[in-house]
BAKOLGU-143502 format. One line per field, with one value per residue: residue number from 1; residue in one letter; x negated, y negated, z of N, C-alpha, C in turn. Coordinates in steps of 0.2 Angstrom, whole numbers. Last residue first. Layout:
BEGIN
i	(NUM  ...)
aa	(a  ...)
n.east	(X  ...)
n.north	(Y  ...)
n.up	(Z  ...)
ca.east	(X  ...)
ca.north	(Y  ...)
ca.up	(Z  ...)
c.east	(X  ...)
c.north	(Y  ...)
c.up	(Z  ...)
***
This chain:
BEGIN
i	(305  304  303  302  301  300  299  298  297  296  295  294  293  292  291  290  289  288  287  286  285  284  283  282  281  280  279  278  277  276  275  274  273  272  271  270  269  268  267  266  265  264  263  262  261  260  259  258  257  256  255  254  253  252  251  250  249  248  247  246  245  244  243  242  241  240  239  238  237  236  235  234  233  232  231  230  229  228  227  226  225  224  223  222  221  220  219  218  217  216  215  214  213  212  211  210  209  208  207  206  205  204  203  202  201  200  199  198  197  196  195  194  193  192  191  190  189  188  187  186  185  184  183  182  181  180  179  178  177  176  175  174  173  172  171  170  169  168  167  166  165  164  163  162  161  160  159  158  157  156  155  154  153  152  151  150  149  148  147  146  145  144  143  142  141  140  139  138  137  136  135  134  133  132  131  130  129  128  127  126  125  124  123  122  121  120  119  118  117  116  115  114  113  112  111  110  109  108  107  106  105  104  103  102  101  100  99  98  97  96  95  94  93  92  91  90  89  88  87  86  85  84  83  82  81  80  79  78  77  76  75  74  73  72  71  70  69  68  67  66  65  64  63  62  61  60  59  58  57  56  55  54  53  52  51  50  49  48  47  46  45  44  43  42  41  40  39  38  37  36  35  34  33  32  31  30  29  28  27  26  25  24  23  22  21  20  19  18  17  16  15  14  13  12  11  10  9  8  7  6  5  4  3  2  1)
aa	(d  g  s  l  f  g  r  l  l  a  l  f  p  e  f  r  d  h  h  v  w  h  g  a  g  e  i  t  v  s  r  y  n  h  f  a  s  a  k  g  d  h  e  p  d  a  a  g  s  r  d  g  r  v  l  l  v  p  c  r  i  q  n  w  l  e  r  a  d  e  i  n  f  e  y  p  s  r  l  r  v  y  n  d  f  k  w  t  y  h  g  d  e  d  r  k  v  g  h  v  t  l  h  e  a  m  e  a  s  l  n  p  n  a  g  r  m  r  q  v  a  e  v  i  s  t  y  r  r  p  a  r  q  e  f  d  q  l  q  a  f  w  r  r  m  r  l  d  a  p  e  h  q  v  l  s  p  g  l  g  e  i  a  a  v  k  q  v  r  e  p  s  v  g  a  y  q  l  v  v  a  g  g  l  s  h  g  v  l  l  l  p  d  r  g  l  h  t  a  f  t  g  l  d  a  t  f  e  p  l  s  y  q  s  g  i  a  w  d  s  d  g  h  g  r  l  d  i  a  y  v  a  y  d  g  a  l  a  e  a  v  p  d  w  n  r  a  h  d  r  g  g  h  v  l  v  l  a  p  r  r  e  d  g  w  v  v  y  h  l  r  l  r  q  s  l  y  f  r  s  e  p  e  i  p  i  e  g  e  s  e  p  s  m  m  l  r  v  d  p  q  i  t  t  m)
n.east	(218  217  218  204  202  212  207  194  198  205  195  186  193  196  182  168  162  166  162  149  136  126  136  145  146  152  150  147  149  150  157  155  151  138  122  110  110  109  95  89  89  100  111  110  102  96  100  102  114  122  130  134  140  146  151  162  165  175  166  154  137  124  117  114  104  94  92  86  74  68  67  65  57  45  45  45  59  61  73  86  92  88  98  114  127  133  124  129  133  134  140  133  137  140  151  147  152  160  172  167  161  171  178  169  167  180  181  171  166  149  138  127  123  115  122  134  129  124  137  142  135  140  153  153  138  125  117  102  94  87  69  56  47  50  47  33  32  37  28  17  22  23  10  5  13  8  -6  -4  2  -1  13  22  35  49  63  76  83  100  113  124  133  146  153  166  173  186  187  177  174  165  153  143  132  137  145  135  128  138  140  127  126  136  131  121  132  148  160  174  182  195  194  204  205  208  203  196  185  179  175  166  156  152  147  136  128  125  117  107  101  97  94  89  82  83  84  102  112  126  143  153  158  145  132  127  135  148  164  176  192  205  221  232  238  247  246  233  226  225  219  206  201  201  192  179  173  176  165  150  132  119  122  140  154  166  182  193  209  221  238  251  253  249  251  239  222  211  194  182  166  159  149  138  135  137  152  169  179  192  202  214  224  223  234  238  235  222  228  228  221  208  206  201  191  191  189  199  199  187  181  167  169  162  155  151  141)
n.north	(217  212  220  223  231  241  248  252  261  271  275  281  292  298  301  304  306  295  284  286  291  294  303  306  308  292  277  261  244  228  213  195  180  177  186  188  199  210  213  219  232  234  230  239  254  261  276  290  296  299  289  277  260  244  228  215  198  184  170  164  165  161  171  179  170  172  185  186  179  188  200  205  218  214  217  226  237  254  261  267  261  268  277  272  284  295  310  322  338  345  344  337  324  324  317  310  308  304  310  323  320  316  328  337  332  334  348  352  337  332  335  336  327  333  345  340  337  349  355  347  352  365  362  356  362  360  344  334  319  309  308  297  288  276  279  277  264  259  264  256  244  246  248  235  227  232  228  214  211  223  228  231  241  237  244  246  241  235  235  243  253  244  229  218  202  190  180  170  158  151  157  161  167  176  184  190  197  206  213  219  227  236  242  249  254  248  235  224  209  199  182  167  170  175  176  186  178  175  188  191  182  187  200  195  190  202  209  199  200  214  220  228  219  223  232  233  237  246  242  254  265  269  256  245  234  243  244  240  240  232  233  223  231  241  252  255  262  275  272  268  279  288  281  277  282  275  267  275  277  272  262  260  249  239  232  220  215  202  204  207  207  218  234  247  246  245  246  239  236  224  220  206  193  189  198  201  216  228  242  254  258  274  288  298  309  319  335  340  340  338  325  320  332  335  330  328  337  334  319  309  292  277  263  246  234)
n.up	(285  273  261  260  272  271  259  263  273  265  257  265  270  257  252  254  241  233  240  242  236  245  257  272  285  291  285  292  289  293  288  288  285  280  278  282  291  284  283  295  297  305  297  287  288  272  264  265  265  276  279  267  269  265  269  264  267  264  256  253  249  250  255  244  239  249  248  235  237  247  240  225  217  205  187  178  180  174  164  164  153  142  139  140  143  139  136  124  116  100  87  77  81  99  110  126  144  154  155  158  171  179  179  185  197  202  203  211  221  225  232  223  211  201  199  194  181  176  176  166  155  153  150  138  129  126  128  128  132  119  118  119  114  121  134  133  131  143  152  149  152  166  170  167  176  189  188  188  200  214  224  239  242  250  258  255  239  239  243  241  247  241  245  242  244  240  231  220  215  223  222  211  217  226  218  210  220  223  211  209  220  217  205  210  222  218  222  220  223  218  212  211  193  181  168  160  155  167  171  161  163  176  171  164  174  180  170  170  183  183  166  154  140  122  112  114  125  119  123  133  138  149  147  141  153  163  162  175  180  188  194  202  217  222  214  212  222  217  204  209  215  204  195  195  184  173  171  175  177  177  192  197  193  200  199  204  205  206  212  198  185  180  187  183  176  163  158  146  137  126  114  115  115  128  128  125  129  128  135  139  153  161  164  178  186  191  198  215  226  223  220  231  240  258  271  280  290  297  298  304  309  305  313  312  319)
ca.east	(218  216  224  208  198  212  214  195  193  208  201  184  191  201  187  173  161  168  169  153  143  126  129  144  147  148  154  144  153  146  158  154  157  141  129  110  110  116  99  90  83  94  110  108  107  95  100  95  112  118  125  134  134  148  145  162  160  173  171  158  144  129  119  119  110  97  95  92  79  69  72  63  63  47  45  39  56  60  67  81  94  83  92  108  123  135  127  124  135  131  143  132  140  136  149  150  148  153  172  172  157  165  181  171  162  178  186  171  170  155  144  130  127  113  115  134  132  119  132  145  134  133  151  155  145  129  120  108  96  92  76  61  46  51  54  35  29  40  35  16  20  29  14  2  14  15  -4  -7  6  -3  8  19  28  46  56  74  78  93  108  122  126  144  147  164  168  183  191  178  178  172  157  150  131  133  148  140  125  135  146  130  121  137  137  119  125  144  154  171  177  193  194  198  201  212  206  202  189  182  179  172  160  154  153  142  131  129  124  111  104  103  92  95  82  83  79  96  108  119  138  151  160  152  135  123  131  142  158  172  186  200  214  230  234  247  253  237  227  228  225  210  202  205  199  184  171  181  171  155  139  120  118  133  151  160  178  188  204  216  232  248  256  244  254  244  227  216  200  185  173  159  156  139  135  130  147  162  178  185  201  207  223  223  228  239  241  224  224  231  228  210  208  208  192  193  183  198  205  187  187  170  167  168  154  156  142)
ca.north	(220  207  217  219  225  237  245  247  256  267  271  275  286  296  297  304  310  302  284  286  290  288  302  303  314  299  282  267  251  233  219  201  183  173  184  184  192  208  210  212  230  235  226  232  250  258  269  287  293  304  291  283  265  251  232  222  203  190  174  161  168  156  166  181  171  165  183  190  177  181  200  199  216  217  212  225  231  249  258  269  258  263  280  271  278  289  305  318  333  344  348  344  327  322  323  309  311  301  303  322  322  311  322  338  333  327  344  354  343  332  334  342  325  326  345  343  332  344  358  347  345  364  366  352  362  364  350  337  326  310  310  301  294  276  279  284  268  257  267  264  245  245  253  241  226  233  235  218  210  218  230  226  241  236  242  244  245  236  229  238  254  251  232  224  206  195  180  176  162  148  158  158  162  171  180  185  192  202  209  214  222  232  237  244  254  253  238  230  213  204  189  170  168  177  170  187  182  170  184  195  181  181  199  199  186  197  212  200  194  212  217  229  223  219  227  236  231  246  242  247  264  271  262  251  235  238  248  238  244  232  235  225  227  234  250  251  255  274  275  263  273  290  283  274  285  280  264  272  279  278  264  260  256  239  238  222  218  206  202  208  201  213  228  243  250  242  249  240  239  227  222  213  196  189  194  200  208  226  235  253  255  267  285  292  310  312  331  339  341  345  330  318  327  337  331  323  337  340  323  313  299  281  270  251  239)
ca.up	(292  278  264  255  270  276  259  258  275  271  254  262  275  261  248  259  246  231  238  248  232  241  254  265  281  292  285  290  291  290  292  285  287  285  276  277  294  285  278  294  293  308  303  285  291  279  264  266  259  273  284  270  267  266  267  267  264  268  257  259  249  247  260  248  235  247  254  237  233  248  245  229  221  211  193  180  178  179  164  169  159  144  143  136  145  135  141  127  120  106  92  77  74  92  106  119  138  154  153  153  165  178  177  178  193  201  199  204  220  221  236  225  217  203  202  201  185  178  180  172  157  155  157  144  131  122  131  125  134  124  115  122  112  113  132  134  125  136  152  148  145  162  171  164  169  187  188  182  194  209  220  235  242  244  259  261  243  236  245  235  245  243  241  245  240  245  237  223  211  223  228  210  211  228  224  207  217  228  214  204  219  223  205  206  221  220  218  224  219  223  212  214  199  187  170  164  151  163  175  162  157  175  176  160  169  184  173  164  181  187  173  158  147  128  111  110  124  122  119  131  131  146  150  141  147  162  160  169  181  182  194  195  213  225  216  207  223  223  204  205  219  211  194  200  190  175  174  170  179  174  187  198  195  196  201  199  209  202  213  205  189  180  184  187  180  167  159  153  138  133  115  116  108  125  132  122  129  127  132  137  146  161  160  174  181  190  193  209  227  225  214  229  235  251  267  275  286  292  300  299  310  304  311  313  314)
c.east	(212  217  223  214  202  208  214  202  194  204  204  190  189  199  193  179  166  167  171  160  148  133  130  137  147  150  150  149  148  148  154  156  157  147  133  118  110  116  106  94  84  88  103  108  106  101  100  95  104  114  120  129  136  141  146  156  161  169  170  164  148  136  124  122  116  103  98  96  86  75  73  68  61  54  48  39  49  57  66  75  90  86  88  102  116  130  128  128  129  134  140  135  139  140  146  147  151  149  165  172  161  162  176  174  164  172  183  176  170  159  150  137  130  117  113  127  132  122  126  140  137  131  144  153  146  136  125  111  102  93  81  67  52  50  55  43  32  38  38  23  20  27  20  7  11  16  3  -6  3  1  6  13  25  39  53  67  77  89  101  117  123  137  146  159  166  178  188  182  179  177  164  155  138  132  144  143  129  132  143  135  124  132  138  125  123  137  151  165  174  188  192  199  206  209  210  206  196  187  183  177  166  158  156  148  137  132  128  118  109  106  98  93  89  83  79  90  101  116  131  145  158  153  142  126  127  139  153  166  182  194  210  223  234  242  253  244  231  230  229  218  207  206  203  191  176  179  176  161  143  127  119  129  143  155  172  183  199  211  226  241  253  247  250  246  232  221  205  191  175  166  156  146  136  130  140  158  171  185  194  206  216  222  228  233  241  229  226  227  232  217  210  210  199  193  185  192  204  193  187  176  170  166  160  154  147)
c.north	(220  210  212  216  221  230  240  244  250  261  267  271  280  290  294  299  310  306  291  287  291  286  295  302  312  304  289  273  256  240  224  207  190  176  181  182  187  201  207  209  222  232  228  228  243  254  266  279  291  302  296  285  272  255  239  226  210  195  180  165  166  159  161  176  173  165  176  187  180  178  192  198  210  214  215  220  230  243  253  265  261  259  274  273  278  283  299  313  329  338  348  348  335  326  321  315  309  304  300  315  321  313  317  332  333  327  337  350  345  338  333  341  331  324  338  344  334  339  353  350  344  357  365  356  358  364  353  343  328  318  311  302  299  283  279  284  275  262  265  267  253  246  252  247  232  232  237  225  214  218  224  229  236  236  242  241  242  240  230  233  250  252  239  228  212  200  184  176  169  153  156  159  158  165  175  181  187  196  204  210  217  226  233  239  248  253  243  233  219  208  193  178  166  175  171  181  184  173  178  191  185  179  193  199  189  192  207  204  195  205  215  226  223  223  222  230  232  239  243  248  257  269  263  257  241  239  242  243  243  235  235  226  228  229  243  249  251  266  274  266  269  284  284  276  282  284  269  271  276  281  271  262  255  245  238  227  221  208  206  205  201  206  222  237  245  247  245  243  239  230  226  214  204  193  195  196  207  218  233  246  253  265  278  290  304  312  324  334  340  346  337  323  326  331  334  324  332  340  328  317  303  288  274  258  244)
c.up	(295  285  270  257  265  275  265  258  270  273  260  259  271  266  253  257  252  237  235  245  238  238  250  263  274  287  285  291  288  293  289  290  284  289  282  275  288  288  279  288  292  304  307  292  290  281  271  266  259  267  281  274  270  264  269  264  268  264  262  260  255  247  257  253  240  244  253  243  234  244  248  234  225  213  199  186  181  177  170  169  165  150  145  141  141  137  137  131  123  110  99  83  74  86  100  115  132  148  152  150  158  172  175  175  186  197  197  200  213  221  232  230  219  210  204  204  193  182  182  177  164  157  158  150  137  123  126  128  131  126  120  117  114  110  124  132  126  131  145  148  144  155  166  164  165  179  186  182  188  203  215  231  237  245  252  262  250  241  243  237  240  242  245  241  245  240  242  230  214  219  227  216  210  223  226  212  213  225  219  208  215  223  211  205  216  218  221  219  224  220  218  214  205  193  176  166  154  158  171  166  158  169  176  165  165  179  176  166  175  185  177  165  150  134  117  110  120  120  123  127  129  139  148  145  147  155  159  168  174  183  188  195  206  221  219  209  218  225  211  205  215  215  200  199  196  181  176  174  174  175  184  192  195  198  197  202  204  206  209  206  196  183  185  183  183  170  164  153  146  134  121  117  109  119  129  127  126  127  131  133  145  154  160  170  176  184  193  204  221  226  217  224  233  247  260  270  280  288  295  302  305  304  311  310  316)
***
C-alpha cells in the first residue's frame, strides 16, 4: 500500500485559482426504460474515460477532474438513475446490480470498449462490479472508497424485512427538503462535507438542485436512493466478482474517512493486479479534499506510469 503525504501547497481547491471555464455537452441514453443523463468532455477521438459519482451526488461533481483530463481523454461523466438529470426509478429499487446494468448499457451505447473507469463511493462499487461482470470490456478501473462496509453486523432476515417495510412506510410520508435560496442549500452542502471549499460547495449545489414552481429549491436526487435494502452486503459474492477482474485496479482511500485499509481487512486480496493508495489529509471525497495529489495519482495510473 502507498500513502501520499499531505503538502500544504496542495490543500487548495482547484476553484481557488479561478472558476471552471468550460461547459460539457449534455446527452441522454435509455436503460431499462429510464432516460439517463451524462455529460461529455473533450475530443471523442481520444481514449474513453467514464466517471461514476457516488450516492446522492451527480455527474458535475467530476468537473475539475474532467476538465483536467479532457486534453488526453474523451471524458464521460454519468448521472446514475435517480440522480442528477437522470430519471427516477419510480416503484423500483436502487440496487447495485441495477446501477451496474445501467453502466453496461451505457458502455454498449458508447461502443468504445475497452473503457477506462473511475468511480467514487457507490460509483466505485459500480465500476468494480461491472469490471468483474464484463472484464473484457474494461481496460483499467479506479475505485475511490468503493469497497463497501468494513464490517457487516448480521441480523435475522425477519428483522431486516420488518425494518425495510417500516422504512418504506416512512418514506411514503416524507417530503423533500426545501430551501429558500441557493445560499441556504450551499450551507447544507458544506455541513455534509466541511472539507469542501466555498467555491466547490457552490458548484456542486448549483448543479445538484432544481427550482420548484414556487421558487424553492430541492435536491435533484430521488430521496428513495437513501432506502436501505433488506439484503445484507455479501462480501463473498463481492470477492468472487472482484476476482474476475483482469485489468489493473487502483484502490484509493482517504486517511480521514474512516474507511478500512483494504490490505488490512483482506479485501485487496481478491484482486489480481492492484495498487492500494491512502491519501493523507483527505476524507471520503478524496478527489475534492486533495485534488492535486489525487489527480497526479490518477494520471499516472491511466497513462501506465
